[in-house]
C-alpha positions in Angstrom: -10.9 54.5 -3.3 -10.1 56.9 -6.2 -10.6 54.6 -9.1 -13.8 54.7 -11.2 -16.6 52.7 -9.5 -18.0 50.2 -12.0 -21.7 49.4 -11.5 -24.1 46.8 -12.6 -27.7 47.9 -12.6 -30.5 45.3 -12.5 -33.9 46.5 -13.7 -34.2 48.4 -17.0 -37.7 49.7 -16.3 -39.0 53.0 -15.1 -37.0 53.2 -11.9 -33.8 51.8 -13.4 -33.9 54.5 -16.0 -34.3 57.1 -13.2 -31.0 55.8 -11.7 -29.3 55.8 -15.0 -30.3 59.4 -15.6 -29.0 60.4 -12.1 -25.7 58.5 -12.5 -24.9 60.4 -15.6 -24.4 63.5 -13.4 -22.0 61.7 -11.0 -18.2 61.8 -11.7 -16.1 58.7 -11.1 -18.9 56.2 -11.7 -19.6 54.0 -14.8 -22.5 51.6 -15.4 -20.8 48.7 -17.2 -23.6 46.0 -17.0 -27.4 46.2 -17.4 -29.7 43.3 -16.4 -33.3 43.1 -17.5 -36.1 40.6 -17.9 -36.4 40.9 -21.7 -33.0 41.0 -23.5 -34.1 43.1 -26.5 -35.7 45.8 -24.5 -32.8 45.8 -22.1 -30.3 46.2 -24.9 -32.3 49.2 -26.2 -31.8 50.9 -22.9 -28.2 49.8 -22.7 -27.4 51.2 -26.1 -29.0 54.5 -25.2 -26.8 54.9 -22.1 -23.6 53.4 -23.6 -23.6 50.3 -21.5 -21.6 47.4 -23.0 -22.7 44.3 -21.1 -26.4 43.2 -21.3 -27.9 40.1 -19.7 -31.1 38.7 -18.3 -29.3 37.0 -15.5 -27.9 38.8 -12.5 -25.4 36.0 -11.9 -23.7 36.9 -15.2 -23.0 40.4 -14.0 -21.9 39.3 -10.5 -19.3 37.1 -12.3 -17.7 40.2 -13.9 -14.5 41.0 -11.8 -14.6 44.7 -12.8 -18.0 45.2 -11.2 -17.6 46.9 -7.8 -21.2 47.6 -6.9 -24.8 46.7 -7.9 -28.0 48.7 -7.9 -31.2 46.6 -7.8 -34.3 48.1 -9.3 -36.1 44.8 -9.6 -39.5 43.5 -8.4 -40.0 43.7 -4.6 -40.1 39.9 -4.2 -36.6 39.6 -5.5 -34.9 42.3 -3.4 -33.7 40.3 -0.4 -32.5 37.3 -2.4 -30.7 39.4 -4.9 -29.1 41.6 -2.2 -27.8 38.5 -0.5 -26.4 37.2 -3.9 -24.6 40.6 -4.4 -23.1 40.6 -0.9 -22.0 36.9 -1.2 -20.3 37.8 -4.6 -18.3 40.5 -2.7 -20.1 43.5 -4.3 -21.4 46.6 -2.6 -25.2 46.8 -3.1 -28.0 49.4 -3.1 -31.4 47.9 -3.3 -34.4 50.0 -4.1 -37.2 50.2 -1.5 -38.3 47.9 0.0 -35.4 46.0 1.4 -37.6 42.9 1.6 -41.2 41.8 1.8 -40.7 39.9 5.1 -39.1 40.6 8.4 -37.0 37.4 8.3 -35.5 38.2 4.9 -34.8 41.8 6.0 -32.9 40.6 9.1 -30.9 38.2 6.9 -29.8 40.9 4.5 -28.6 43.1 7.5 -26.8 40.2 9.1 -24.9 39.4 5.9 -24.1 43.0 5.2 -22.5 43.3 8.6 -20.6 40.1 8.0 -19.4 41.0 4.6 -18.1 44.5 5.4 -19.6 45.8 2.1 -21.7 49.0 1.8 -25.3 47.9 1.8 -27.9 50.6 1.3 -31.7 50.7 0.7 -33.3 53.3 -1.5 -35.4 55.2 1.1 -35.5 58.2 -1.2 -37.5 60.5 1.1 -34.4 60.9 3.3 -32.7 62.5 0.3 -35.4 64.6 -1.3 -34.4 68.3 -0.7 -37.8 69.2 0.7 -37.5 66.6 3.5 -33.8 67.4 4.0 -34.8 71.1 4.6 -37.2 70.0 7.4 -34.5 67.6 8.8 -32.0 70.5 9.0 -34.6 72.6 10.9 -35.1 69.7 13.3 -31.3 69.1 13.8 -30.9 72.8 14.5 -33.4 72.6 17.3 -35.8 75.0 15.4 -38.7 72.6 14.7 -40.1 69.5 16.4 -42.7 67.3 14.8 -46.0 66.9 16.7 -47.8 65.2 13.8 -47.3 64.0 10.2 -50.2 63.6 7.9 -49.4 61.7 4.8 -51.3 60.7 1.7 -49.9 58.2 -0.8 -52.3 58.0 -3.8 -52.1 56.2 -7.1 -54.6 55.0 -9.7 -53.5 51.4 -10.3 -56.5 49.2 -10.8 -54.5 47.3 -13.4 -51.0 46.1 -13.0 -49.0 48.9 -14.7 -45.8 50.7 -13.9 -45.0 54.4 -13.8 -44.4 54.4 -17.6 -47.8 52.9 -18.3 -46.3 49.5 -19.1 -47.6 46.1 -17.9 -45.8 44.9 -14.8 -44.5 41.3 -14.4 -45.1 41.5 -10.6 -47.6 43.0 -8.2 -46.8 46.1 -6.2 -47.9 46.4 -2.5 -49.2 49.3 -0.4 -47.8 48.0 2.9 -44.4 46.5 2.0 -43.5 49.1 -0.6 -45.3 52.4 -0.4 -45.9 52.5 3.4 -42.2 51.8 3.9 -41.3 55.3 2.7 -43.4 57.0 5.3 -42.8 54.6 8.2 -39.0 55.1 7.8 -39.3 58.9 7.2 -41.5 59.4 10.3 -39.0 57.7 12.6 -36.1 59.4 10.9 -37.6 62.9 11.1 -39.0 62.5 14.6 -35.6 61.2 15.8 -37.4 58.6 17.8 -38.3 55.0 17.3 -41.9 53.9 16.5 -43.5 52.3 19.5 -47.2 52.0 18.4 -48.5 51.0 15.0 -52.1 50.2 13.8 -53.5 49.5 10.4 -56.8 48.7 8.6 -57.2 47.9 5.0 -60.0 47.8 2.4 -61.2 44.9 0.3 -58.7 42.6 -1.5 -58.6 43.1 -5.3 -60.0 39.8 -6.9 -57.3 39.7 -9.6 -54.3 41.4 -8.0 -54.7 39.7 -4.6 -53.8 42.9 -2.7 -55.6 45.5 -0.7 -56.2 48.6 -2.7 -56.7 51.0 0.2 -55.1 51.2 3.6 -54.8 53.4 6.7 -51.9 53.4 9.1 -51.4 55.1 12.5 -48.0 55.5 14.1 -46.6 56.9 17.3 -43.0 57.5 18.2 -41.5 57.1 21.6 -41.2 60.9 22.0 -45.0 61.2 21.5 -45.1 62.4 17.9 -47.8 60.8 15.8 -48.3 60.0 12.1 -51.4 59.2 10.0 -50.9 57.6 6.6 -53.6 57.0 4.0 -52.7 54.9 1.0 -54.7 54.0 -2.1 -54.4 52.4 -5.6 -58.0 53.4 -6.2 -57.5 57.2 -6.3 -58.6 58.7 -9.6 -57.2 62.2 -8.9 -53.9 63.9 -8.1 -51.3 61.2 -7.9 -48.2 61.0 -5.6 -47.4 61.4 -1.9 -48.1 64.5 0.0 -46.7 65.3 3.5 -48.0 67.7 6.1 -45.5 68.3 8.9 -47.3 69.9 11.9 -44.7 71.1 14.5 -44.2 73.3 17.5 -43.0 76.3 15.4 -44.7 75.9 12.1 -46.4 73.7 9.5 -44.8 72.5 6.3 -46.3 70.9 3.2 -43.9 68.7 1.1 -45.0 67.6 -2.3 -42.1 65.6 -3.7 -39.3 68.3 -4.2 -41.5 71.3 -3.6 -42.0 72.6 0.0 -44.5 75.2 1.3 -45.5 76.7 4.6 -48.9 76.0 6.0 -50.0 79.2 4.4 -49.0 77.9 0.9 -45.9 80.1 0.7 -43.2 78.3 -1.3 -39.9 77.6 0.3 -36.8 77.6 -1.9 -35.0 74.3 -1.4 -32.8 74.5 -4.5 -29.7 75.2 -2.5 -30.3 72.4 0.1 -28.0 69.9 -1.8 -26.1 69.6 -5.1 -29.1 68.4 -7.0 -32.9 68.6 -6.8 -33.1 64.9 -7.9 -33.7 62.7 -4.9 -32.6 59.5 -6.8 -29.4 61.2 -7.9 -28.7 62.3 -4.3 -29.4 58.8 -3.0 -26.9 57.4 -5.6 -24.3 60.0 -4.6 -24.5 58.9 -1.0 -24.1 55.3 -2.0 -21.0 55.9 -4.1 -19.5 58.4 -1.5 -19.9 55.7 1.2 -18.0 53.2 -1.0 -15.2 55.7 -1.7 -14.9 56.8 1.9 -15.3 53.3 3.5 -18.2 54.3 5.7 -21.8 53.5 6.5 -24.3 55.4 4.2 -27.3 57.2 5.3 -30.2 54.8 4.7 -28.0 51.7 5.2 -29.8 48.4 5.5 -29.0 48.4 9.2 -30.5 52.0 9.7 -33.8 51.1 7.9 -34.3 47.7 9.5 -36.6 49.0 12.3 -39.0 50.2 9.5 -39.4 46.6 8.4 -40.1 45.4 11.9 -43.0 47.8 12.0 -44.3 46.6 8.6 -44.1 43.0 9.9 -46.2 43.9 13.0 -48.7 45.7 10.8 -48.9 42.7 8.4 -49.6 40.4 11.4 -52.4 42.8 12.5 -54.0 42.8 9.1 -53.8 39.0 8.6 -55.4 38.4 12.0 
């Protein structure tokens, strides 16, 4: 497939803009349609990025014959149903993490993706961040094996705001969104399926209706373990911090920066063609379309993560 891939992007908020910035650096791809909740705000973004078609309804974009693929940066609760709509319309689809907020819906997306033959990918960005890719290369070369991962995912989100400080129209979730990153990455880096998972959570927020603090323990079939702490109450350094403890070293990953356990910085600038994990994720999506293959982080590959989240949700609800 050598022709320009024409893309519709749904979600003109903070994450949608990250994708638009990444796509600007990728040859052979053009965003031709932008979908957002509020027309005027969406048109402002579309005008900035030279996107001709603007709508508040995904169905309008799916009806455009020139659209080959869709990227979904919409609220979590819409991910599964919109992914299904894209596949039924004959479009390739990349849905931002999480794939779904229920096991049943995640299974249905994977079933339909297989049936359609279209590229269907989920935005598990940690697989693509150069820092985590560097560790993965070490593992695949047989130079490092994980004994333990210690992960902290911390935000200060006592009100319902997005990454740009704007009011959200939906509620984020520590388990189905933020834990999904680490649950998938742990199994991916360990090269072994998760066989044990436990969770506890703090009080439910009276207005948002979600737990603001959570702790998760995981064990892979090969014996590696992971401890994940998550909080929306953290009034301090924000983000996700990973400590890889292995048989030949310790590595600290802070987004795209990587350090040894002795705080010596590791140069990861040559790991891939970009330092931008979202751009690298998009490059993989478009390459899979062009080459007619399954992408890294396909919906089928990440499905086991959602089975673990489902089991944790059942634990917490009981």
